C-alpha positions, 0 to 999 in steps of 0.5 A: 499499500502506498501512502503520501506524506507531505513535509516529512523532511520537517521536525515532526515528519521526520521523526514519523517516517523512521517510526512508521517505516519500521512498524508497518512493513507493508507500507511504502511511503512517498514524502512530498516536501518542498524543503523550505527553511524548515525541511532538511533531508538530513533529518531523513538520512537513515531512510534514504536507502529504504526501498520503501521510502521515496522523496520527491521535492515539490510543492503541495500547491502544485496540482499537476504534481500532486495528480501525477503523484497519486496516478504514478504511486496509486496513493491510498492514504495521505498523512498531511504534515506540510505547513508553514508553522513559525509564528514570527515568520507568519507575522512579518510574511502572512502570504506564504502561510495562506498559500501553503497552509490553506491552498496547499491543503486544498490542492491535496484533499481535492485531488485525493477526493477526485482520485478516490471517489466517483461522486460525493459519499461513493468511494471507488471500489478499490479505494473504499478504506482510503483516508486523508489525515490532516495534522494541525495545532492547538493554536487554532483555539486561540489562547486560555486564561489560567485554568481550563484546557482546549478540547475538540469542541472549543470554538476556534479563535486563531490569533496570529496569521499562522493559526488562522491559516491552519484553522482555515485548512482544518475547515476545509478538511471538515468541509470535504468530510461533510460535503463529499463524504470523504474519510478524513481525521484531524489531529491537533497537538500541543507544542512539540519537542525532541530530536531534529526540531529547527534551530529557531524553536524555543528549546533548540535556541536555548540549548544552542546559545547556552553551549555558545555562551551567548544570551538566551532570549526569552520573550516578555516576562517568560510567563507564557505557558505551553503544554509540551509533547515529546515528538515521538509521543505525538508520532504514536498518537498520529499513527493511532488516529490514522488507523483507528480514529473515527472518520470525521473526528478530531483528536487532541494530542497534548502531553499534560506537561504544562511549563512556562517558558522560564521554567523550560529555560531554567530545566534546560540550564540545570541539566546543562550545568550538570552535563557540560559544566562551565565556570558559572551557571548557564542561568546567567545567560538568560535575557528577556526581550520584547515580546512577540506581537499577539503572543498567546498567553497559555495553551494546554490540551485536554487529550482525554478523547484519544486517551479514552477512545484509542488507548493513547498514552504519552510515554515521556514525561517533560522530565524524561523527554527533555533529557533525551532532547538535550542529548541529541543536541549535544551531539549535534552541537558536538559537545563532550558529554561529562559523566 
């Protein structure tokens, strides 16, 4: 069976591909990725010689290319990771976010519909079980007060051009389920962390700057709260939702690991003080910088639906996951480990 994956040279996808290839020897995976700033083939070098893995460089907005891939590889499932996702960039340049996240998702799902189905609610005989899995974010729900959690029924209230573009793509996927009877599932996840994350994101930035002895920049007062999810736990949740999720349903995947940005930076500095000690604590490098425009104060996800209905559980707590993450970056940044 051939499955089309999009954007898997990025952070989450490049953790998903090796996991998925190993777990399902009957699947062939076709990865369509434009390799923008966030995608890097280095992330997938362990898969490049696998005969069941094929990489195609291209744009999800290119309808001819997407149609060619469906026809050439007889695609029977889509797991759609590809998205512009960096909020700061979406504030400076919202146009690319609308193009990739909205138009790209529309192109993919429309091609899938026309390839798998004869007409609304009528799948072609061979494609009865084909599914379109769309990967989204908790940011579509906006921001939370000091208490409460995002659930699958939380009204959408996106606050950045990025989250607005993701909310739009979710709505397009929903409409293909409702209007055409396409078998879709959407997962919304909280902040991911772990190996292979792009250097500009919060946790890699903290580690990289600390090791280089540079100031560690923290937005505003550092009290913005995120619910952190180890990337491999997210991959396991995607796997479950793709295979066992009910058509037309949304599943929120979160780590139940709420931390302020200040707690994150303090934890990382303490671990580095222990593993790569210098004459003073890395905490002395923490610097507060002007806050991001429209910076959501708190996100946290209620994952009880995927836990109760599909049996998902996070295997890592933040305390175990962050150590694995730091060890991976220490190898990447070539720092000696102190026992």
